[in-house]
SEPA-314532 format. One record per residue: residue number from 1; x, y, z of N, C-alpha, C in turn. Coordinates in pm, 1 decimal, m for minus. Layout:
REM residues N
+-----+----------+----------+----------+----------+----------+----------+----------+----------+----------+
!   n !      n.X !      n.Y !      n.Z !     ca.X !     ca.Y !     ca.Z !      c.X !      c.Y !      c.Z !
+-----+----------+----------+----------+----------+----------+----------+----------+----------+----------+
! NUM !        X !        Y !        Z !        X !        Y !        Z !        X !        Y !        Z !
...
+-----+----------+----------+----------+----------+----------+----------+----------+----------+----------+
//
This chain:
REM residues 90
+-----+----------+----------+----------+----------+----------+----------+----------+----------+----------+
!   n !      n.X !      n.Y !      n.Z !     ca.X !     ca.Y !     ca.Z !      c.X !      c.Y !      c.Z !
+-----+----------+----------+----------+----------+----------+----------+----------+----------+----------+
!   1 !   3140.9 !   3423.8 !  m8003.0 !   3274.1 !   3450.0 !  m7998.9 !   3270.7 !   3597.0 !  m7908.9 !
!   2 !   3332.4 !   3593.3 !  m7781.9 !   3377.8 !   3726.4 !  m7723.4 !   3409.7 !   3856.4 !  m7788.1 !
!   3 !   3365.0 !   3970.7 !  m7774.8 !   3406.7 !   4080.1 !  m7849.9 !   3368.1 !   4119.6 !  m7945.5 !
!   4 !   3345.3 !   4032.6 !  m8056.2 !   3271.0 !   4032.6 !  m8154.9 !   3140.0 !   4094.1 !  m8159.7 !
!   5 !   3071.3 !   4197.6 !  m8210.0 !   2943.3 !   4292.5 !  m8252.2 !   2852.3 !   4181.1 !  m8338.8 !
!   6 !   2922.2 !   4118.0 !  m8407.4 !   2861.5 !   4049.2 !  m8516.9 !   2954.2 !   3908.3 !  m8572.5 !
!   7 !   2815.7 !   3805.4 !  m8598.9 !   2890.9 !   3676.8 !  m8623.6 !   2845.8 !   3666.3 !  m8780.0 !
!   8 !   2904.5 !   3635.2 !  m8879.9 !   2864.8 !   3599.3 !  m9005.0 !   2926.9 !   3501.7 !  m9055.8 !
!   9 !   2822.8 !   3370.4 !  m9140.0 !   2878.3 !   3271.1 !  m9196.0 !   2980.0 !   3321.7 !  m9298.2 !
!  10 !   3092.2 !   3269.9 !  m9340.1 !   3138.2 !   3301.4 !  m9429.3 !   3144.7 !   3255.1 !  m9569.7 !
!  11 !   3001.5 !   3212.7 !  m9614.8 !   2915.1 !   3212.9 !  m9711.7 !   2869.7 !   3324.3 !  m9775.0 !
!  12 !   2829.3 !   3408.4 !  m9624.3 !   2753.5 !   3545.2 !  m9606.4 !   2867.7 !   3628.7 !  m9645.6 !
!  13 !   2997.8 !   3635.0 !  m9575.7 !   3097.5 !   3712.1 !  m9651.2 !   3152.8 !   3735.5 !  m9794.6 !
!  14 !   3165.2 !   3613.7 !  m9813.7 !   3166.4 !   3612.3 !  m9983.8 !   3107.1 !   3675.7 ! m10048.6 !
!  15 !   2969.5 !   3654.7 ! m10035.3 !   2865.1 !   3765.0 ! m10080.5 !   2851.6 !   3896.3 ! m10083.8 !
!  16 !   2913.1 !   3922.9 !  m9936.2 !   2865.1 !   4086.1 !  m9902.4 !   2958.1 !   4169.8 !  m9882.6 !
!  17 !   3112.9 !   4110.1 !  m9895.2 !   3209.9 !   4149.7 !  m9833.9 !   3215.0 !   4359.7 !  m9855.6 !
!  18 !   3187.6 !   4388.8 !  m9957.9 !   3215.7 !   4520.7 !  m9959.0 !   3113.4 !   4609.4 !  m9848.1 !
!  19 !   2982.2 !   4521.2 !  m9859.5 !   2895.4 !   4613.5 !  m9781.2 !   2945.8 !   4581.9 !  m9637.2 !
!  20 !   3008.1 !   4457.8 !  m9573.6 !   3077.3 !   4380.7 !  m9480.3 !   3143.5 !   4501.9 !  m9403.9 !
!  21 !   3243.1 !   4535.8 !  m9482.0 !   3367.5 !   4629.5 !  m9501.0 !   3328.7 !   4761.1 !  m9467.3 !
!  22 !   3219.5 !   4811.4 !  m9530.5 !   3137.3 !   4946.3 !  m9493.2 !   3096.6 !   4965.3 !  m9414.5 !
!  23 !   3028.5 !   4853.9 !  m9323.9 !   2939.9 !   4871.4 !  m9194.4 !   3060.1 !   4867.6 !  m9092.2 !
!  24 !   3160.7 !   4761.0 !  m9116.1 !   3269.2 !   4772.4 !  m9022.2 !   3332.9 !   4906.6 !  m9011.6 !
!  25 !   3359.4 !   4990.8 !  m9141.9 !   3416.3 !   5107.4 !  m9105.8 !   3349.7 !   5244.4 !  m9060.8 !
!  26 !   3198.8 !   5238.9 !  m9074.6 !   3119.8 !   5325.7 !  m9075.3 !   3074.7 !   5304.6 !  m8931.3 !
!  27 !   3057.4 !   5203.3 !  m8875.6 !   3003.8 !   5170.9 !  m8749.0 !   3104.9 !   5103.5 !  m8637.4 !
!  28 !   3229.0 !   5086.3 !  m8680.5 !   3294.2 !   5034.1 !  m8562.5 !   3309.1 !   4939.3 !  m8527.9 !
!  29 !   3246.0 !   4799.8 !  m8582.6 !   3212.0 !   4692.9 !  m8558.6 !   3328.0 !   4594.5 !  m8557.5 !
!  30 !   3350.0 !   4478.4 !  m8444.5 !   3400.2 !   4345.8 !  m8510.9 !   3329.9 !   4266.1 !  m8552.5 !
!  31 !   3381.3 !   4211.2 !  m8667.4 !   3293.3 !   4075.8 !  m8686.9 !   3373.8 !   3967.2 !  m8680.0 !
!  32 !   3308.4 !   3886.3 !  m8636.7 !   3345.1 !   3715.6 !  m8639.5 !   3280.0 !   3614.7 !  m8748.4 !
!  33 !   3402.3 !   3565.4 !  m8824.2 !   3349.1 !   3524.2 !  m8939.3 !   3348.2 !   3371.3 !  m8916.5 !
!  34 !   3236.8 !   3273.7 !  m8920.9 !   3179.9 !   3128.7 !  m8884.4 !   3248.5 !   3050.5 !  m9033.0 !
!  35 !   3312.5 !   2919.7 !  m8995.9 !   3290.9 !   2819.8 !  m9084.1 !   3207.7 !   2690.3 !  m9027.6 !
!  36 !   3135.6 !   2653.9 !  m9101.7 !   3051.2 !   2535.1 !  m9014.8 !   3006.6 !   2564.2 !  m8857.9 !
!  37 !   2982.7 !   2692.1 !  m8812.1 !   2939.4 !   2727.6 !  m8708.4 !   3030.0 !   2757.1 !  m8625.2 !
!  38 !   3160.7 !   2728.5 !  m8664.9 !   3288.9 !   2791.1 !  m8570.8 !   3368.5 !   2880.6 !  m8619.2 !
!  39 !   3368.3 !   2948.4 !  m8528.5 !   3463.5 !   3110.3 !  m8572.8 !   3613.9 !   3064.2 !  m8623.6 !
!  40 !   3621.4 !   3119.6 !  m8716.7 !   3748.0 !   3120.1 !  m8790.6 !   3828.6 !   3232.4 !  m8825.6 !
!  41 !   3788.5 !   3339.3 !  m8830.4 !   3851.3 !   3455.9 !  m8838.7 !   3768.5 !   3588.6 !  m8788.5 !
!  42 !   3855.8 !   3709.6 !  m8780.5 !   3771.9 !   3797.8 !  m8734.3 !   3815.3 !   3977.2 !  m8835.2 !
!  43 !   3696.7 !   4036.5 !  m8821.9 !   3722.2 !   4152.1 !  m8965.9 !   3722.3 !   4252.6 !  m8821.9 !
!  44 !   3792.6 !   4384.7 !  m8877.2 !   3773.9 !   4492.3 !  m8799.3 !   3807.3 !   4610.6 !  m8864.9 !
!  45 !   3811.9 !   4716.6 !  m8850.7 !   3869.2 !   4808.6 !  m8910.1 !   4028.6 !   4838.5 !  m8894.5 !
!  46 !   4091.7 !   4899.2 !  m8963.0 !   4239.9 !   4891.9 !  m8964.6 !   4263.3 !   4979.5 !  m8843.4 !
!  47 !   4152.4 !   5109.4 !  m8818.0 !   4184.5 !   5193.9 !  m8669.6 !   4221.0 !   5100.5 !  m8537.1 !
!  48 !   4050.0 !   5002.7 !  m8551.9 !   4092.8 !   4902.5 !  m8416.6 !   4171.9 !   4828.6 !  m8404.0 !
!  49 !   4245.3 !   4771.9 !  m8566.4 !   4349.7 !   4688.6 !  m8528.1 !   4476.4 !   4776.4 !  m8460.7 !
!  50 !   4495.8 !   4857.1 !  m8514.8 !   4607.6 !   4945.2 !  m8467.6 !   4589.7 !   4960.0 !  m8339.6 !
!  51 !   4482.0 !   5039.7 !  m8305.9 !   4431.7 !   5025.8 !  m8127.7 !   4496.8 !   4905.9 !  m8042.0 !
!  52 !   4435.0 !   4776.3 !  m8157.7 !   4487.2 !   4673.8 !  m8034.0 !   4596.5 !   4624.5 !  m8052.1 !
!  53 !   4693.5 !   4659.0 !  m8154.7 !   4829.3 !   4633.7 !  m8107.4 !   4863.0 !   4723.5 !  m8043.6 !
!  54 !   4864.3 !   4839.0 !  m8016.0 !   4939.6 !   4940.9 !  m7919.8 !   4870.5 !   4938.3 !  m7801.2 !
!  55 !   4782.4 !   4861.4 !  m7766.3 !   4720.8 !   4828.7 !  m7647.5 !   4798.0 !   4722.1 !  m7598.5 !
!  56 !   4842.1 !   4625.1 !  m7668.3 !   4918.9 !   4502.5 !  m7660.5 !   5057.8 !   4539.9 !  m7639.5 !
!  57 !   5090.6 !   4641.2 !  m7694.1 !   5256.3 !   4688.1 !  m7650.2 !   5283.3 !   4713.7 !  m7540.0 !
!  58 !   5170.5 !   4829.7 !  m7496.2 !   5129.6 !   4883.7 !  m7364.3 !   5145.3 !   4814.5 !  m7244.2 !
!  59 !   5050.3 !   4665.8 !  m7265.1 !   5071.7 !   4579.9 !  m7184.9 !   5196.6 !   4477.6 !  m7152.8 !
!  60 !   5242.1 !   4480.5 !  m7262.0 !   5379.4 !   4449.0 !  m7259.6 !   5522.0 !   4468.6 !  m7187.3 !
!  61 !   5503.1 !   4624.6 !  m7169.2 !   5576.3 !   4647.1 !  m7082.9 !   5553.6 !   4703.7 !  m6944.1 !
!  62 !   5655.0 !   4594.3 !  m6861.8 !   5589.4 !   4572.4 !  m6683.5 !   5610.5 !   4737.6 !  m6645.9 !
!  63 !   5711.1 !   4837.9 !  m6684.1 !   5709.3 !   4982.9 !  m6633.7 !   5596.5 !   5066.3 !  m6661.2 !
!  64 !   5524.0 !   5001.0 !  m6792.6 !   5430.6 !   5089.5 !  m6761.0 !   5290.4 !   5072.6 !  m6709.2 !
!  65 !   5289.8 !   4920.0 !  m6699.9 !   5178.7 !   4881.7 !  m6629.5 !   5194.3 !   4909.7 !  m6479.7 !
!  66 !   5327.9 !   4899.2 !  m6444.5 !   5350.4 !   4923.2 !  m6281.7 !   5290.8 !   5111.4 !  m6257.2 !
!  67 !   5320.5 !   5174.9 !  m6359.8 !   5323.6 !   5317.9 !  m6371.1 !   5154.5 !   5365.9 !  m6327.1 !
!  68 !   5081.1 !   5252.1 !  m6413.3 !   4940.7 !   5279.0 !  m6450.9 !   4864.3 !   5207.7 !  m6316.3 !
!  69 !   4902.2 !   5115.2 !  m6286.4 !   4876.4 !   5064.5 !  m6168.2 !   4886.7 !   5165.0 !  m6045.6 !
!  70 !   5035.5 !   5213.7 !  m6020.4 !   5031.2 !   5325.1 !  m5912.6 !   4966.0 !   5440.7 !  m5940.4 !
!  71 !   4924.2 !   5491.9 !  m6067.1 !   4842.2 !   5578.8 !  m6094.7 !   4663.0 !   5555.1 !  m6019.1 !
!  72 !   4645.4 !   5420.0 !  m6071.5 !   4503.8 !   5405.3 !  m6022.3 !   4486.3 !   5397.8 !  m5869.1 !
!  73 !   4607.5 !   5364.8 !  m5797.4 !   4565.6 !   5346.6 !  m5674.5 !   4605.1 !   5499.9 !  m5591.6 !
!  74 !   4674.4 !   5592.5 !  m5658.9 !   4676.1 !   5712.7 !  m5616.5 !   4545.1 !   5807.6 !  m5623.8 !
!  75 !   4486.2 !   5767.0 !  m5763.5 !   4383.7 !   5820.9 !  m5776.1 !   4267.7 !   5772.1 !  m5690.7 !
!  76 !   4234.9 !   5671.7 !  m5657.1 !   4170.4 !   5588.9 !  m5558.6 !   4154.0 !   5651.9 !  m5427.1 !
!  77 !   4298.4 !   5692.8 !  m5372.2 !   4307.1 !   5790.8 !  m5256.4 !   4338.0 !   5908.4 !  m5249.1 !
!  78 !   4225.2 !   5960.8 !  m5372.6 !   4234.3 !   6076.3 !  m5349.7 !   4371.6 !   6204.2 !  m5355.5 !
!  79 !   4463.1 !   6130.9 !  m5472.6 !   4613.6 !   6216.2 !  m5475.0 !   4568.1 !   6215.4 !  m5616.9 !
!  80 !   4451.8 !   6274.4 !  m5632.4 !   4456.9 !   6347.8 !  m5788.4 !   4445.5 !   6492.9 !  m5805.0 !
!  81 !   4489.0 !   6564.2 !  m5916.5 !   4530.5 !   6696.9 !  m5919.4 !   4395.1 !   6754.5 !  m6022.8 !
!  82 !   4335.8 !   6844.3 !  m5991.7 !   4219.0 !   6881.8 !  m6108.9 !   4299.3 !   6945.8 !  m6205.8 !
!  83 !   4232.7 !   6936.2 !  m6338.3 !   4309.1 !   7001.8 !  m6480.8 !   4353.8 !   7109.2 !  m6408.5 !
!  84 !   4308.2 !   7225.9 !  m6379.7 !   4342.8 !   7362.6 !  m6333.3 !   4454.3 !   7367.8 !  m6246.4 !
!  85 !   4474.4 !   7276.1 !  m6144.9 !   4590.2 !   7284.0 !  m6076.6 !   4692.9 !   7187.2 !  m6151.6 !
!  86 !   4671.5 !   7084.6 !  m6236.3 !   4807.6 !   7044.0 !  m6321.1 !   4840.0 !   7137.6 !  m6394.0 !
!  87 !   4768.4 !   7214.2 !  m6472.8 !   4848.0 !   7337.9 !  m6571.4 !   4844.7 !   7435.5 !  m6532.8 !
!  88 !   4835.9 !   7453.2 !  m6395.2 !   4876.3 !   7595.2 !  m6323.8 !   4992.9 !   7620.0 !  m6325.7 !
!  89 !   5024.7 !   7758.0 !  m6361.8 !   5172.8 !   7821.0 !  m6341.0 !   5244.7 !   7788.9 !  m6221.0 !
!  90 !   5358.3 !   7742.1 !  m6187.2 !   5465.3 !   7722.9 !  m6030.7 !   5464.2 !   7853.6 !  m5983.6 !
+-----+----------+----------+----------+----------+----------+----------+----------+----------+----------+
//
């Protein structure tokens, strides 16, 4: 399963859930849980889940996506300001 750093069978998850949760939080990994070798669920930290939802929300907004695309084009064209220039007094 793409995106998952670990793949663990559901029987192992049943036995080691607390340890798996500790690892997920400590190492910020995503775990695919399999049943009979087939991925059936994903375990991830709440922080990673919130980030995923935020990314989906951003990508669903056409205006934001267009603005990001324009910004990337301007950056590639060399139309970027340095940090100092952006925050300099007018």
